[in-house]
C-alpha angles and dihedrals in degrees: 000000000000116000128237114266112255121227106249092210092054093046091051098047103036095084092050093051091051090051092048092049090052092048091051090049091053091047089052092050090047091054093051093049091046090051091050091048093050089049091052090047092052092046091052093046092049090051092051093051091048090055092046090052091053091057097042114098111247124237110279096027114160118270135198120202141181099228099181138002115192113196119183138142093256112082092207089061098047111108147160128201121203132186138197122197126186138172126220118256129201110296095021118140099165136004129214134202129193123188120196123187118231124197135194122183128192112289095028121112097202142033117256127202115255115224116214143131109286097019126111095018123143114238116200128206127227118268118282095010112155101200121025122190122180126188129197130187123201121192141178092053121179125236145255091034145108122236134192138166124244103205122196124198127200127184108204130201127214090283093051094251118138116252094178137019134194138170129202139179124222125219119275127268108210116206110194124205113271119241109281094019121115117252091213116106118256119257114283112260137169092219113075111248125223092274093056105034094047127148119283134209119190134184126186127199133183134184134186114238 
């Protein structure tokens, strides 16, 4: 039985059409995969930014600062001034700041808290204050020694209960040994010496924002 004549044009172009259709299908799959990859990359980037934002301090975070460090040969004139500043958060009625003095003398590995009149006392703001800043000056510092402020912050509600807490350390005030003084640390004692007990003068200020 004699076969049906084949159209020469169809026989010539049929393989090309199949190839083009296959290439188009591959291109379509590639576009889909590329879009999925970009979506995944954007999702990963957003997650990274979210994590970074969670660890980034917010505006108005509490700060502890060494405002002044006076070094001189006269112990009575040696002084350090520390400050703590905080901003009210939702639910805050009052804010409180406490500044402790920490000292480290040569030969000691860690700082220790100095106990003296006027140190380690909570100072509370007026009600409804938005920004509270407290300054404390400590004089009669010993040498050689290094001093810093350990500043504690408390946000209080209407009942006086803390709704938020934070602690910060200030920079260090280095008191070098005066000419003629021994660089060796003083004898260890349980009673604070003149360099650590000292006299203190503190001023507090608050402002509504």
